[in-house]
VMD Tcl script that draws the C-alpha trace (Angstrom):
set ca {
  {12.64 18.18 -9.77}
  {9.49 20.27 -10.09}
  {7.13 20.81 -7.16}
  {3.51 21.05 -8.29}
  {0.99 22.33 -5.78}
  {-2.08 22.93 -7.92}
  {-4.03 21.05 -10.55}
  {-3.27 23.79 -13.06}
  {0.48 23.37 -12.47}
  {0.15 19.60 -12.77}
  {-1.71 19.83 -16.06}
  {0.86 22.21 -17.49}
  {3.63 19.79 -16.48}
  {1.79 16.82 -17.96}
  {1.09 18.54 -21.27}
  {4.81 19.24 -21.66}
  {5.86 15.58 -21.56}
  {5.00 14.93 -25.21}
  {5.21 11.18 -25.84}
  {7.50 10.30 -22.93}
  {6.10 7.45 -20.77}
  {4.97 8.62 -17.33}
  {4.91 6.53 -14.15}
  {3.02 7.62 -11.04}
  {3.95 6.61 -7.49}
  {1.04 7.58 -5.20}
  {2.03 8.21 -1.56}
  {0.76 9.93 1.58}
  {4.23 11.23 2.40}
  {6.29 10.29 5.48}
  {8.53 8.64 2.92}
  {11.00 5.87 3.78}
  {13.25 3.48 1.90}
  {10.27 1.37 0.87}
  {8.79 4.32 -1.01}
  {12.14 5.10 -2.59}
  {12.30 1.54 -3.93}
  {8.92 2.10 -5.58}
  {10.34 5.22 -7.21}
  {13.40 3.32 -8.41}
  {11.05 0.69 -9.80}
  {9.10 3.41 -11.58}
  {12.31 4.74 -13.11}
  {13.28 1.28 -14.32}
  {9.82 0.87 -15.85}
  {9.86 4.11 -17.87}
  {13.58 4.24 -18.66}
  {15.90 7.20 -18.87}
  {13.66 9.03 -21.34}
  {10.50 8.57 -19.26}
  {9.15 10.63 -16.39}
  {8.48 9.67 -12.77}
  {5.98 11.70 -10.75}
  {5.23 11.16 -7.06}
  {2.05 12.34 -5.38}
  {2.35 13.40 -1.74}
  {-1.13 13.81 -0.33}
  {-2.61 12.78 3.01}
  {-6.04 11.78 1.76}
  {-8.82 12.66 4.22}
  {-11.46 10.41 2.63}
  {-9.70 7.17 3.61}
  {-9.57 7.93 7.35}
  {-12.27 6.43 9.53}
  {-14.02 8.23 12.41}
  {-11.64 6.65 14.97}
  {-8.50 7.37 12.91}
  {-6.83 10.71 13.55}
  {-6.22 12.40 10.21}
  {-4.55 15.37 11.93}
  {-1.88 13.17 13.57}
  {-0.70 11.47 10.39}
  {3.05 12.30 10.04}
  {3.89 15.06 7.60}
  {7.36 16.15 6.47}
  {7.09 17.71 3.03}
  {10.62 19.16 3.05}
  {12.16 15.81 3.94}
  {9.90 13.98 1.48}
  {10.96 16.25 -1.37}
  {14.62 15.74 -0.54}
  {14.12 11.97 -0.66}
  {12.31 12.19 -4.00}
  {15.10 14.29 -5.44}
  {17.72 11.79 -4.23}
  {16.28 9.11 -6.54}
  {15.83 11.40 -9.55}
  {12.08 11.87 -9.45}
  {11.02 14.37 -12.12}
  {8.03 15.95 -10.36}
  {6.16 15.86 -7.06}
  {2.46 16.69 -6.85}
  {1.75 17.91 -3.30}
  {-1.66 19.61 -3.21}
  {-3.78 20.80 -0.31}
  {-7.03 18.95 0.39}
  {-9.22 21.75 -0.96}
  {-7.33 21.54 -4.25}
  {-8.31 17.89 -4.64}
  {-11.83 17.92 -3.18}
  {-14.52 20.52 -3.81}
  {-16.35 21.60 -0.66}
  {-19.65 20.30 -2.01}
  {-18.22 17.13 -3.59}
  {-20.98 14.49 -3.78}
  {-19.60 11.55 -5.79}
  {-17.97 8.41 -4.44}
  {-16.27 5.30 -5.78}
  {-17.57 2.14 -4.11}
  {-15.88 -1.27 -4.27}
  {-18.21 -4.04 -3.12}
  {-16.23 -7.28 -3.22}
  {-12.46 -7.25 -2.63}
  {-12.73 -4.60 0.08}
  {-15.09 -6.54 2.36}
  {-12.53 -8.73 4.16}
  {-8.98 -8.38 5.54}
  {-8.26 -4.73 6.37}
  {-11.60 -3.64 4.92}
  {-13.50 -5.56 7.58}
  {-12.04 -3.47 10.40}
  {-11.77 -0.22 8.40}
  {-15.19 0.28 6.74}
  {-15.11 2.90 4.00}
  {-11.32 3.01 3.91}
  {-10.92 1.48 0.47}
  {-13.73 3.57 -1.00}
  {-11.66 6.61 -0.01}
  {-8.55 5.01 -1.51}
  {-10.34 4.28 -4.78}
  {-11.69 7.81 -4.96}
  {-8.35 9.53 -4.50}
  {-6.44 7.13 -6.74}
  {-8.99 7.53 -9.53}
  {-8.71 11.31 -9.17}
  {-4.91 11.06 -9.35}
  {-5.16 8.85 -12.43}
  {-7.44 11.41 -14.10}
  {-5.18 14.30 -13.15}
  {-1.76 12.81 -13.92}
  {-2.85 10.55 -16.80}
  {0.12 8.23 -16.28}
  {0.91 5.24 -18.46}
  {1.57 3.15 -15.37}
  {1.37 3.35 -11.58}
  {3.49 1.55 -8.98}
  {2.02 0.05 -5.79}
  {3.79 -1.88 -3.03}
  {2.70 -5.46 -2.40}
  {2.81 -4.93 1.38}
  {-0.61 -3.31 0.88}
  {-1.73 -6.31 -1.15}
  {-5.45 -5.71 -0.70}
  {-5.08 -2.12 -1.83}
  {-3.14 -3.19 -4.92}
  {-5.72 -5.84 -5.80}
  {-8.58 -3.35 -5.42}
  {-6.82 -0.78 -7.62}
  {-6.27 -3.44 -10.28}
  {-9.99 -4.30 -10.11}
  {-10.95 -0.64 -10.38}
  {-8.74 -0.18 -13.44}
  {-10.26 -3.30 -15.00}
  {-13.89 -2.52 -14.21}
  {-13.74 1.18 -15.16}
  {-11.54 0.63 -18.25}
  {-8.82 2.98 -17.01}
  {-5.93 2.83 -19.54}
  {-3.18 2.48 -16.95}
  {-0.88 -0.46 -16.19}
  {-0.65 -1.31 -12.48}
  {2.77 -2.62 -11.42}
  {3.17 -4.37 -8.09}
  {6.50 -4.01 -6.31}
  {7.74 -6.57 -3.79}
  {7.61 -5.65 -0.11}
  {10.71 -3.84 1.12}
  {11.90 -4.96 4.54}
  {14.10 -3.85 7.40}
  {17.29 -5.81 8.06}
  {15.42 -8.14 10.42}
  {12.49 -8.87 8.09}
  {9.95 -6.37 9.39}
  {8.04 -4.81 6.49}
  {9.00 -1.15 6.10}
  {6.28 1.22 7.23}
  {6.04 4.73 8.61}
  {4.13 3.12 11.50}
  {7.26 1.27 12.67}
  {8.41 4.52 14.27}
  {5.53 4.27 16.76}
  {6.78 0.97 18.22}
  {8.52 1.11 21.59}
  {11.83 -0.81 21.90}
  {10.21 -4.03 23.21}
  {7.52 -3.96 20.52}
  {10.10 -3.28 17.84}
  {12.14 -6.31 18.94}
  {9.09 -8.57 18.72}
  {7.50 -7.17 15.55}
  {9.74 -9.13 13.10}
  {8.07 -12.28 14.45}
  {5.23 -11.46 12.03}
  {7.51 -12.29 9.12}
  {8.92 -15.33 10.90}
  {5.41 -16.68 11.51}
  {4.41 -16.16 7.89}
  {7.52 -18.00 6.70}
  {6.85 -20.92 9.06}
  {3.26 -21.18 7.82}
  {4.45 -21.12 4.21}
  {7.04 -23.80 4.97}
  {4.22 -25.96 6.31}
  {2.32 -25.40 3.04}
  {5.42 -26.21 0.99}
  {5.68 -29.51 2.87}
  {2.16 -30.41 1.71}
  {-0.27 -28.96 4.27}
  {-3.30 -27.54 2.42}
  {-5.78 -26.83 5.24}
  {-6.01 -23.08 5.74}
  {-6.90 -23.43 9.43}
  {-3.73 -25.41 10.12}
  {-1.61 -22.80 8.35}
  {-3.25 -20.04 10.37}
  {-2.80 -22.07 13.56}
  {0.95 -22.31 12.84}
  {1.11 -18.54 12.38}
  {-0.64 -17.96 15.71}
  {1.58 -20.51 17.47}
  {4.79 -18.74 16.46}
  {3.48 -15.32 17.45}
  {2.25 -16.58 20.82}
  {5.61 -18.20 21.56}
  {7.92 -15.41 20.40}
  {5.94 -12.16 20.57}
  {3.83 -11.98 23.75}
  {3.05 -8.29 23.17}
  {1.14 -8.99 19.95}
  {-2.60 -8.86 19.32}
  {-3.87 -10.31 16.04}
  {-6.42 -8.27 14.11}
  {-6.72 -10.98 11.45}
  {-4.83 -13.83 9.79}
  {-6.40 -15.17 6.60}
  {-5.65 -17.43 3.64}
  {-7.19 -15.89 0.53}
  {-7.10 -16.18 -3.23}
  {-4.58 -13.70 -4.64}
  {-6.93 -12.41 -7.34}
  {-10.34 -12.38 -5.66}
  {-9.21 -12.12 -2.01}
  {-11.91 -14.68 -1.21}
  {-11.13 -16.85 1.86}
  {-9.74 -20.30 1.08}
  {-10.39 -23.44 3.08}
  {-8.00 -25.54 1.01}
  {-4.95 -23.77 -0.41}
  {-3.84 -25.58 -3.56}
  {-2.48 -22.65 -5.58}
  {-2.71 -18.88 -6.02}
  {-2.93 -18.44 -2.25}
  {-1.99 -15.49 -0.08}
  {-1.44 -15.52 3.67}
  {-2.32 -12.02 4.89}
  {-2.28 -10.55 8.37}
  {-2.67 -7.45 10.48}
  {-1.14 -7.48 13.95}
  {-1.21 -4.88 16.72}
  {1.71 -4.10 18.96}
  {0.31 -1.63 21.44}
  {-1.72 0.83 19.37}
  {0.39 0.27 16.27}
  {-1.23 -1.85 13.56}
  {1.20 -3.61 11.21}
  {0.26 -5.48 8.03}
  {2.17 -8.08 6.05}
  {1.54 -10.94 3.66}
  {3.23 -13.81 1.89}
  {2.30 -15.58 -1.34}
  {1.99 -19.33 -1.00}
  {4.11 -20.65 -3.84}
}
mol new
graphics top color blue
foreach p $ca { graphics top sphere $p radius 0.5 }
foreach p [lrange $ca 0 end-1] q [lrange $ca 1 end] { graphics top cylinder $p $q radius 0.2 }
display resetview
């Protein structure tokens, strides 16, 4: 596996791939089994003759003023070992000043899908995500990119960006990877204390109960959300809900009646740790 630290090194690597298909897995490091599944998915998508490249970059433009960029976990040595264990071909791990010029003055603004859900409580976050992902797409020039469905809003926004800006890249969504007890895998899970960790899988349980209600014929979004809140209140007293919403899977617009193409999405705090999860209603 090649480690690429500069744009010049990345471009040399990319120019040497000839006609082999290239899949990009964008990450901010602190890799776990969920990331490795994305890499395995990328390998399956390009085949044995294709190339898988992982970006490892803690992107400063997607951190808000109350979010501590300096405290985001970093373990480049461990991340590279994990990448190598699943046969990644290259890792692009630049410094911030390699990606952003000091006097950079352009932004990428998304004005629809980013307004609700996580975007409502993290203003500017998805503009920073769009900016760095578009830069990575321009730099790597992959044929496809893999994104986890746990970050469903992020994936939907990237798909919209690719559509609206005519970026010739296929976006592949990968199902959420979970711990043994149903909790969605996240680097943030490490911040949970033992009591919070025991209660956190209730998020998944509550989503499943709400979906079961929908499968039995309930179509009122408020009743589905009420069922979600009821389960969390009963089984996870340490929780604090940031949001629970029923939205359209394509537009992320809130739904009052959920007939089809629905998504139940949530963000829940345990202590200071914010966990996100979602479930398609189908």
